[in-house]
C-alpha positions in Angstrom: 0.2 0.1 0.2 1.4 3.5 -0.6 1.4 6.0 1.9 -0.3 9.3 1.9 2.6 12.0 1.4 3.1 15.6 0.4 4.5 14.7 -3.2 1.7 12.1 -3.8 -0.9 14.4 -2.8 0.7 16.8 -5.0 1.0 14.4 -7.7 -2.5 13.2 -7.7 -4.0 17.0 -8.0 -1.9 17.8 -10.8 -3.4 14.6 -12.4 -7.0 15.7 -11.5 -6.2 19.3 -12.9 -4.9 18.0 -16.0 -8.3 15.6 -16.5 -10.6 18.5 -16.0 -8.6 20.8 -18.0 -8.8 18.2 -20.7 -12.8 17.5 -20.3 -13.4 21.4 -20.5 -11.5 21.8 -23.7 -13.3 19.0 -25.6 -15.7 20.2 -28.1 -19.2 20.0 -26.9 -21.0 17.2 -28.4 -23.0 17.5 -31.6 -26.8 18.4 -31.2 -29.0 15.6 -33.3 -31.4 16.4 -36.0 -35.2 17.0 -34.7 -37.2 15.3 -36.8 -40.2 17.2 -36.8 -37.9 20.2 -38.1 -36.2 17.6 -40.9 -39.6 16.0 -42.1 -39.6 15.6 -45.9 -41.3 18.0 -48.0 -41.9 17.3 -51.7 -42.1 21.0 -52.4 -38.9 21.9 -51.0 -35.6 21.8 -53.0 -32.8 19.7 -51.0 -29.1 20.4 -51.7 -26.5 18.0 -51.5 -25.6 16.9 -48.0 -29.3 17.8 -46.6 -31.2 15.3 -44.5 -34.8 14.6 -44.0 -36.7 12.6 -41.8 -39.0 10.4 -43.6 -41.4 7.1 -42.5 -39.3 6.8 -39.6 -35.5 7.1 -41.3 -33.0 9.4 -42.0 -31.8 10.4 -45.3 -29.3 12.2 -46.7 -29.5 14.2 -50.2 -26.9 12.9 -53.1 -27.3 16.3 -54.9 -29.8 18.9 -55.3 -33.3 17.7 -56.1 -36.8 18.5 -55.4 -40.0 16.1 -54.9 -38.2 13.0 -55.1 -39.3 10.8 -52.1 -36.6 9.5 -49.9 -36.1 5.8 -49.8 -37.3 4.9 -53.5 -35.0 7.2 -55.5 -31.2 7.3 -55.9 -31.3 10.6 -54.7 -31.4 9.8 -50.9 -28.7 7.5 -49.3 -30.5 5.9 -46.0 -28.7 7.0 -42.4 -27.9 4.4 -39.8 -28.2 6.8 -37.2 -29.6 10.3 -36.2 -27.4 12.8 -37.9 -25.8 16.0 -36.8 -27.7 18.9 -38.3 -25.6 21.7 -37.0 -23.5 22.2 -40.3 -25.9 21.0 -42.8 -27.5 23.1 -45.3 -31.1 23.3 -45.2 -34.1 22.7 -47.8 -36.0 25.2 -48.8 -39.0 26.3 -51.1 -38.1 28.0 -54.5 -38.5 31.8 -54.2 -41.9 32.7 -55.4 -42.2 35.7 -57.5 -38.3 37.0 -57.3 -37.1 38.6 -60.2 -33.3 37.6 -60.0 -32.8 39.5 -63.4 -31.4 42.6 -62.6 -28.8 41.5 -59.5 -25.8 42.9 -61.2 -24.6 39.7 -63.0 -23.4 39.6 -66.8 -25.9 38.7 -69.1 -28.9 41.4 -67.9 -29.0 44.8 -67.9 -31.6 47.6 -67.8 -30.4 51.2 -67.8 -33.0 52.4 -70.3 -35.7 50.9 -69.3 -35.6 48.0 -72.1 -34.0 44.6 -71.3 -30.8 43.7 -73.2 -30.7 40.3 -72.4 -26.9 39.1 -72.5 -25.0 42.4 -73.0 -22.5 43.7 -70.3 -22.3 47.4 -69.1 -20.2 48.4 -71.8 -22.7 46.6 -74.5 -20.5 43.5 -75.0 -22.7 40.4 -75.8 -21.8 37.6 -73.5 -23.0 34.4 -74.9 -24.0 31.9 -71.9 -21.5 29.0 -71.4 -23.1 25.5 -72.9 -25.4 23.6 -70.3 -23.6 20.9 -68.6 -25.2 17.7 -66.7 -22.7 18.0 -63.8 -23.5 21.6 -63.0 -25.5 23.1 -60.5 -27.6 25.9 -61.4 -29.5 28.6 -59.3 -33.0 30.5 -60.5 -32.1 33.0 -62.9 -28.8 31.3 -64.3 -28.1 31.1 -68.3 -27.2 28.4 -70.4 -27.0 27.6 -74.1 -28.2 24.4 -75.4 -29.7 23.0 -78.7 -28.7 26.5 -80.4 -31.2 28.4 -77.6 -30.7 30.3 -74.7 -32.1 29.1 -71.6 -33.1 30.4 -68.1 -33.4 28.2 -64.8 -36.5 28.8 -63.1 -35.0 27.2 -59.8 -32.4 25.1 -58.4 -31.6 22.5 -61.0 -28.8 19.9 -61.5 -28.8 17.5 -64.4 -32.2 18.5 -65.6 -32.1 19.1 -69.5 -33.5 22.3 -71.1 -36.1 21.8 -73.0 -37.3 19.0 -71.4 -41.1 19.2 -70.5 -41.0 17.3 -67.5 -40.5 18.7 -64.7 -39.7 22.3 -66.6 -36.7 23.5 -64.7 -35.8 25.8 -67.8 -37.4 28.6 -69.7 -36.6 29.3 -73.1 -35.1 33.1 -73.5 -36.0 34.6 -77.0 -34.5 37.7 -76.7 -30.7 37.2 -76.0 -28.4 39.3 -78.1 -26.3 35.9 -78.7 -29.4 34.9 -80.7 -29.9 38.1 -83.0 -26.7 37.0 -85.2 -28.2 33.4 -86.0 
């Protein structure tokens, strides 16, 4: 048996102090997702890595989409445990009635009351980049496809312009790049 001495007590006190310091500096435990707040909604857009609770299970979105039911499509990964929602992207409804056409991006200028689609402030025509299957587009983004110019009507990825269902793109008929065709 070890006899209590002053040096043993000092060592014991230092050990307790180190353990307390280590436990205080450890990060706080992540807060698990709330099933009520993360309930799947077919009307919401879900970005990549967003999580939802649907029919008793947790799912993570593989890519941005809307209306695709978890558990029956490839767009969702079934999770084995309750996820941490603290650093996850949130789902959201597409902005209704929002007009992003005059937001300072190249491709739309409105200085004289008329729209000059595709022109920069100096009047130079900018043709939108070719549509890419792997690229994510936000509402108002422009892309060229099939000799036409298309505008995204909401967040989309992999949805080809000129497809009727679902309609994620609308044809831009008055674009400066189309005037020379």
